[in-house]
C-alpha positions in Angstrom: -30.6 -14.6 -24.6 -28.6 -12.8 -21.9 -25.4 -14.3 -20.5 -24.3 -13.1 -17.1 -20.7 -13.7 -16.2 -19.1 -12.7 -12.9 -15.6 -11.5 -13.4 -13.4 -10.7 -10.4 -12.4 -7.1 -10.1 -9.1 -6.0 -11.6 -8.8 -3.3 -9.0 -8.6 -5.8 -6.1 -5.0 -7.0 -6.7 -3.8 -3.5 -6.9 -5.5 -2.6 -3.6 -3.8 -5.6 -1.9 -0.4 -4.6 -3.4 -0.8 -1.0 -2.2 -1.6 -2.3 1.3 1.5 -4.6 1.1 3.7 -1.6 0.1 2.3 0.4 3.0 3.1 -2.4 5.5 6.6 -2.6 4.2 7.0 1.2 4.6 5.8 0.9 8.1 8.1 -2.0 8.8 11.1 0.1 7.7 10.0 2.8 10.2 9.1 0.3 13.0 10.5 1.1 16.4 11.4 -2.5 17.3 12.0 -5.9 15.7 8.7 -7.1 17.1 6.7 -4.5 15.1 8.9 -4.8 12.1 8.2 -8.6 11.9 4.5 -7.9 12.4 4.4 -5.5 9.5 6.4 -7.8 7.2 4.0 -10.6 8.0 1.1 -8.3 7.0 2.9 -7.4 3.8 3.4 -11.1 3.0 -0.3 -11.8 3.6 -1.4 -8.8 1.4 0.9 -10.0 -1.4 -0.5 -13.5 -1.2 -4.0 -12.1 -1.5 -3.0 -10.0 -4.5 -1.5 -13.1 -6.3 -4.6 -15.2 -5.5 -6.9 -12.4 -6.8 -4.8 -12.2 -10.0 -4.9 -16.0 -10.4 -8.7 -15.9 -10.0 -9.0 -13.2 -12.6 -6.8 -15.1 -15.0 -8.8 -18.3 -14.5 -12.1 -16.5 -14.9 -11.1 -14.6 -18.1 -9.4 -17.5 -19.7 -11.9 -20.3 -18.9 -12.8 -22.6 -21.7 -16.2 -21.9 -23.2 -18.2 -24.7 -24.7 -20.4 -23.0 -27.3 -21.7 -26.4 -28.6 -23.1 -27.3 -25.2 -26.6 -25.7 -25.0 -27.3 -23.9 -21.8 -30.5 -24.9 -20.1 -32.6 -22.0 -19.1 -33.8 -22.3 -15.5 -37.0 -20.6 -14.3 -38.0 -19.9 -10.8 -40.8 -22.1 -9.6 
């Protein structure tokens, strides 16, 4: 029997955090308040995505497994 489990990528949150850091760096160098706020908004969004990806990874890797519940094999008809 083969068990296929889809686990979210561990690399995804780090990518989002890298993008958030880049947006913060650009905000620090922004020529005006308008652009600074825009970059900070982007950084906030990237950070939220990183946290959501980490939560999804945690939930997926720590899900409760019921070994006593037999899995029903499904065949294509």
